[in-house]
N, C-alpha and C positions, 0 to 999 in steps of 0.2 A: 504493499500500500504506499502510496506517495506521501512524503512528509507534509505537503500542503493539505491533503485530505485529513490527515491526523490532526493537524493544527486547526483546520476549520471545525472539525468535530469537537475538539477540546474547547475552542472558543464558544461554540454554540452551547455546549454543556455548562461551562462556567457562567456564561451570561444568563442562561436559564436558572441556574441555582442562585443567582444574585438577588432573587426576589424571595422574601420571607414566606409568602404564601406557597410558592412553588417548592421551597424547602420543606414546608409542612406537608405538602401533598406527597413529596417523596418519602418523608418519614412515615406517613400513614400507610403508603403502599408497601413499605418494608415489612409491615405486619400482615400483608395479604392483599389480594386483588380487591377492587372496589369499583362501584359505578360512580358516574358523575354525581348523582344524588347523594350517594353515601359519602363521597369526598367533600361535598359542599356543606354537609350538616354543621360542622363546627365553626364555619365561617359566617361573618356578618355581611358577606357580599353576595351578589346574585349568583344563581347557577350558571347564568351566561358568562359571568366574569370568571368563575371557576373553570368553566369549559374553555375559555380562552387560555387560561393558565395551563390547562392540560394540553391544548394544542402546541403551546410553546415547548413544553416538556417532550411531547411526541416529536416535534420537529427537530429537537436537540438529540433525539435517540435515546432519552433517559426512560421513557415509558412506551408501551405498546398497548393497542387496544384490540379486542377481539369481539366476536359476536356469539352469544350463547342464547339462542331463541330471541326473545325480546330484550334480553340484557346485553349491555355492552361494557363489560369490565375493563378496567385499566390494570395493567401489569407493570411492575417494575422491571426494567431491563438491567439485570445484574451484570451482564458483560460490559455495558457502558460505564456503570459505576466502577467496575474493576479496572477499566482503562484509565479513568480519572485517578483512582487510587495508585495505580502503577506510576503514572506520571508524577504525582506528588511524592511517592516513595523514592523515586529516583533522586530528587533534589533533597529530600529529607536525609537520606543515607549519605549523600555527599557532604551535607552540612555536619551531620554527626561525626563523620570521619575527620573533618576539620577541627572540631571541638576535641576530639580524642587526641589528635596531634598536638593541639595547644595544651591540653592537660599534661601530656608527656613532656613537653618543653618546660612548663611550669614546675613539674615535679623534679626535672633535672636541675633547674635553677635553684630550687629549694634545697636540694641535696648538696649542691656546690656551695651554697651560702651557709650551711651548718658546720 
């Protein structure tokens, strides 16, 4: 997969997660599939507004929707979240390694000062 495609997908996902309502929707879907009506229940916004948030999450690839008779449940896309986690972990691990190196240097300086 081209780097530009990955970057675009990450940009869409992080932009989608920038909204607190959408983060709450993701949190709710982490507990199981739900319909728009079920997802809208805890919010003081219209179902139409919740539906627009769902469309943003779907466009970002973070959720999918299916049809089950008259029901259209939303599902969390675990693979998309794993991609975000992997991207974050790459940088987190690099920063942790720099801190370990700094700790080693400080420990050496401390030992030399004693």
